[in-house]
C-alpha positions as semicolon CSV with decimal commas, in nm:
position;residue;x (nm);y (nm);z (nm)
1;M;-3,721;4,951;6,092
2;S;-3,669;4,580;6,027
3;D;-3,404;4,377;6,206
4;P;-3,112;4,322;5,963
5;T;-2,982;4,020;6,155
6;P;-3,034;3,704;5,947
7;P;-3,212;3,413;6,112
8;S;-2,991;3,154;6,279
9;P;-3,006;2,786;6,178
10;D;-3,188;2,720;6,505
11;D;-3,449;2,980;6,414
12;E;-3,490;2,820;6,071
13;G;-3,529;2,480;6,233
14;V;-3,804;2,612;6,459
15;A;-3,976;2,768;6,158
16;R;-3,962;2,439;5,968
17;T;-4,105;2,253;6,265
18;A;-4,389;2,505;6,287
19;R;-4,472;2,439;5,920
20;L;-4,469;2,061;5,971
21;R;-4,839;1,974;5,989
22;T;-4,899;1,636;6,150
23;D;-5,277;1,679;6,138
24;V;-5,297;1,707;5,758
25;S;-5,183;1,433;5,522
26;H;-4,900;1,496;5,278
27;S;-4,836;1,317;4,950
28;A;-4,466;1,251;5,018
29;R;-4,548;1,089;5,351
30;I;-4,832;0,879;5,207
31;W;-4,598;0,767;4,929
32;N;-4,345;0,675;5,199
33;Y;-4,615;0,475;5,380
34;W;-4,706;0,284;5,064
35;L;-4,338;0,210;4,999
36;G;-4,302;0,061;5,346
37;G;-4,108;0,353;5,497
38;K;-4,131;0,497;5,848
39;D;-4,144;0,872;5,778
40;H;-4,517;0,932;5,810
41;Y;-4,784;1,008;6,070
42;P;-5,115;0,845;6,164
43;V;-5,308;1,090;5,946
44;D;-5,102;0,977;5,645
45;E;-5,179;0,612;5,718
46;E;-5,549;0,692;5,759
47;V;-5,575;0,884;5,433
48;G;-5,345;0,638;5,254
49;D;-5,563;0,344;5,358
50;Q;-5,879;0,523;5,250
51;I;-5,726;0,594;4,908
52;L;-5,630;0,227;4,881
53;S;-5,993;0,136;4,937
54;F;-6,062;0,312;4,605
55;V;-5,747;0,198;4,419
56;P;-5,594;-0,107;4,592
57;A;-5,310;-0,130;4,338
58;L;-5,157;0,211;4,421
59;P;-4,863;0,067;4,622
60;R;-4,768;-0,119;4,305
61;S;-4,768;0,216;4,125
62;A;-4,546;0,365;4,396
63;V;-4,291;0,087;4,350
64;A;-4,312;0,108;3,969
65;D;-4,258;0,485;3,984
66;R;-3,936;0,445;4,189
67;R;-3,810;0,174;3,957
68;F;-3,886;0,392;3,656
69;L;-3,675;0,669;3,810
70;A;-3,386;0,429;3,865
71;R;-3,399;0,295;3,509
72;A;-3,425;0,643;3,358
73;V;-3,136;0,782;3,564
74;R;-2,924;0,476;3,492
75;H;-2,985;0,520;3,118
76;L;-2,913;0,892;3,126
77;A;-2,595;0,862;3,333
78;G;-2,484;0,564;3,127
79;E;-2,574;0,553;2,760
80;A;-2,667;0,923;2,735
81;G;-2,359;1,044;2,926
82;I;-2,545;1,293;3,149
83;R;-2,350;1,402;3,456
84;Q;-2,592;1,658;3,605
85;F;-2,939;1,596;3,749
86;L;-3,203;1,837;3,879
87;D;-3,455;1,632;4,081
88;I;-3,770;1,841;4,140
89;G;-4,027;1,702;4,381
90;T;-3,773;1,484;4,555
91;G;-3,995;1,330;4,819
92;L;-3,866;1,150;5,124
93;P;-3,536;0,962;5,092
94;T;-3,571;0,594;5,007
95;A;-3,362;0,325;4,841
96;D;-3,195;0,419;4,513
97;N;-3,221;0,797;4,533
98;T;-3,117;0,981;4,218
99;H;-2,760;1,052;4,331
100;E;-2,706;0,690;4,435
101;V;-2,815;0,555;4,096
102;A;-2,624;0,819;3,896
103;Q;-2,303;0,799;4,098
104;R;-2,294;0,420;4,069
105;V;-2,257;0,482;3,696
106;D;-2,014;0,773;3,736
107;P;-1,912;0,906;4,080
108;S;-1,853;1,252;3,931
109;C;-2,228;1,310;3,876
110;R;-2,372;1,621;4,040
111;I;-2,730;1,624;4,171
112;V;-2,955;1,899;4,306
113;Y;-3,271;1,799;4,491
114;V;-3,572;2,033;4,515
115;D;-3,874;2,008;4,745
116;N;-4,083;2,234;4,968
117;D;-4,199;1,984;5,231
118;P;-4,040;2,063;5,570
119;L;-4,018;1,691;5,654
120;V;-3,822;1,625;5,335
121;L;-3,593;1,913;5,428
122;T;-3,543;1,764;5,773
123;H;-3,428;1,438;5,614
124;A;-3,223;1,603;5,339
125;H;-2,897;1,495;5,503
126;A;-2,970;1,148;5,362
127;L;-2,971;1,302;5,014
128;L;-2,637;1,478;5,057
129;T;-2,409;1,177;5,091
130;S;-2,231;1,233;4,762
131;A;-1,934;1,041;4,633
132;P;-1,627;1,264;4,683
133;E;-1,581;1,301;4,307
134;G;-1,930;1,447;4,264
135;A;-2,169;1,671;4,455
136;T;-2,523;1,687;4,590
137;D;-2,725;1,983;4,711
138;Y;-3,078;2,046;4,836
139;I;-3,283;2,360;4,780
140;E;-3,621;2,443;4,923
141;A;-3,841;2,574;4,643
142;D;-4,185;2,528;4,490
143;V;-4,250;2,376;4,149
144;H;-4,456;2,685;4,061
145;D;-4,137;2,895;4,085
146;P;-3,894;2,768;3,818
147;E;-3,682;3,085;3,836
148;T;-3,591;3,017;4,199
149;I;-3,523;2,652;4,117
150;L;-3,285;2,739;3,834
151;A;-3,107;3,005;4,039
152;G;-3,055;2,763;4,327
153;A;-2,946;2,480;4,098
154;A;-2,681;2,703;3,938
155;R;-2,487;2,698;4,266
156;T;-2,403;2,331;4,210
157;L;-2,475;2,259;3,843
158;D;-2,319;2,412;3,533
159;L;-2,633;2,513;3,344
160;S;-2,433;2,570;3,026
161;R;-2,390;2,191;3,007
162;P;-2,666;1,929;2,967
163;V;-2,884;1,857;3,269
164;A;-3,146;1,587;3,326
165;I;-3,454;1,742;3,488
166;T;-3,658;1,480;3,672
167;M;-4,015;1,560;3,778
168;L;-4,176;1,250;3,926
169;G;-4,522;1,290;4,076
170;I;-4,490;1,668;4,106
171;L;-4,660;1,825;3,801
172;N;-4,992;1,681;3,922
173;F;-4,981;1,956;4,187
174;V;-4,983;2,220;3,912
175;L;-5,354;2,205;3,843
176;D;-5,370;2,398;3,516
177;T;-5,217;2,207;3,225
178;D;-5,114;2,527;3,045
179;E;-4,926;2,636;3,357
180;A;-4,768;2,292;3,400
181;A;-4,644;2,304;3,041
182;A;-4,515;2,660;3,095
183;V;-4,320;2,550;3,406
184;V;-4,156;2,273;3,206
185;R;-4,078;2,509;2,918
186;R;-3,913;2,760;3,153
187;L;-3,701;2,491;3,315
188;L;-3,595;2,359;2,975
189;D;-3,519;2,712;2,857
190;G;-3,267;2,731;3,141
191;V;-3,062;2,434;3,020
192;P;-2,892;2,368;2,684
193;A;-2,973;2,135;2,397
194;G;-2,887;1,778;2,485
195;S;-3,059;1,809;2,824
196;Y;-3,334;1,566;2,921
197;L;-3,678;1,576;3,081
198;V;-3,809;1,284;3,291
199;V;-4,174;1,300;3,401
200;S;-4,410;1,063;3,578
201;H;-4,770;1,156;3,648
202;P;-5,087;0,992;3,785
203;T;-5,322;0,935;3,497
204;T;-5,677;0,861;3,396
205;E;-5,551;0,597;3,152
206;V;-5,556;0,310;3,408
207;D;-5,835;0,258;3,667
208;G;-5,962;0,598;3,556
209;E;-6,291;0,615;3,749
210;A;-6,137;0,477;4,068
211;M;-5,846;0,723;4,039
212;K;-6,089;1,014;3,996
213;T;-6,271;0,906;4,312
214;A;-5,941;0,880;4,501
215;V;-5,831;1,228;4,389
216;E;-6,167;1,379;4,483
217;Y;-6,125;1,230;4,830
218;W;-5,764;1,354;4,851
219;N;-5,861;1,705;4,749
220;G;-6,123;1,713;5,023
221;Q;-5,871;1,646;5,302
222;G;-5,716;1,994;5,313
223;S;-5,392;1,870;5,158
224;A;-5,230;2,029;4,854
225;P;-5,480;1,968;4,571
226;M;-5,375;1,756;4,277
227;T;-5,507;1,653;3,938
228;L;-5,496;1,360;3,700
229;R;-5,401;1,390;3,334
230;S;-5,464;1,191;3,020
231;R;-5,199;1,071;2,778
232;A;-5,289;1,364;2,550
233;D;-5,223;1,606;2,838
234;L;-4,885;1,445;2,902
235;V;-4,797;1,473;2,534
236;R;-4,843;1,850;2,574
237;I;-4,599;1,848;2,868
238;F;-4,337;1,697;2,637
239;E;-4,394;1,938;2,347
240;G;-4,066;2,057;2,199
241;V;-3,857;1,764;2,316
242;E;-3,777;1,438;2,139
243;V;-3,951;1,163;2,335
244;L;-3,741;0,849;2,370
245;E;-3,881;0,504;2,296
246;P;-4,113;0,352;2,406
247;G;-4,285;0,691;2,444
248;I;-4,519;0,801;2,722
249;V;-4,631;0,476;2,880
250;S;-4,724;0,317;3,209
251;C;-4,412;0,351;3,428
252;S;-4,379;-0,025;3,452
253;R;-4,350;-0,046;3,072
254;W;-4,068;0,207;3,029
255;R;-3,769;-0,011;2,935
256;P;-3,830;-0,279;3,199
257;D;-3,522;-0,463;3,325
258;S;-3,662;-0,802;3,230
259;A;-3,857;-0,900;2,921
260;E;-3,946;-1,241;3,066
261;T;-4,279;-1,127;3,211
262;E;-4,532;-0,881;3,076
263;P;-4,530;-0,566;3,296
264;V;-4,858;-0,488;3,470
265;E;-5,009;-0,151;3,381
266;V;-4,991;0,095;3,672
267;T;-5,173;0,421;3,735
268;H;-4,866;0,640;3,677
269;F;-4,743;0,711;3,325
270;G;-4,391;0,825;3,251
271;G;-4,164;0,935;2,972
272;V;-3,817;1,066;2,894
273;G;-3,746;1,336;2,636
274;R;-3,433;1,500;2,495
275;K;-3,414;1,874;2,429
276;R;-3,311;1,936;2,071
């Protein structure tokens, strides 16, 4: 007969620590390393540096990806009037997290973060500093399980009202494009018309051969395998939603803050779409 006593928070903390592998690199920690953060381990620096030997411009992509998120959230909370955000594949906290950008526009915005990395969960307190008028929450779930994500999000978000679903650098861990599209469809089915989808994804469109070499190396390290996608693949991800201008483009080219200089193409493409 099983023990009906639920695990204590201390037990859960021990379990999370046991899952925290410091001998295997993790994408969120490598991203943190490239962004100049401190939440990574020597193995992440080693693998991150090796990947940079293939694609030296990747830190520029990391910065462009974060700036794309900030611009997209600012637009959605501002001009589009969205007050609810479901951030899937949160990553480690950094400057201008989704709730910070959204609540600068309107403090009543409500944000749910989703990740399954135990280190991200350990640092989730930094993602829960909501303005008193709004709310933030964090749920531990996997991108392959949209039902669990929607059920957890419903504790904080009103899923009968429009929600912006942000998926930055996460669908590349769903290796089959049909499955990735199905995950997106299920998430969008759980929110009403007028909701939005924000996606960024590493691509073969820029530095394609070097990126393929980097991903082959990454996939040989024992970390969660990932894939690259073409623009045509990303168009499939956005099927059924109205893609906002300027379309699916290099993250640096999505509505840049300044038109004075020509944005440099980066290896991550992004887009924003509205559910009709």
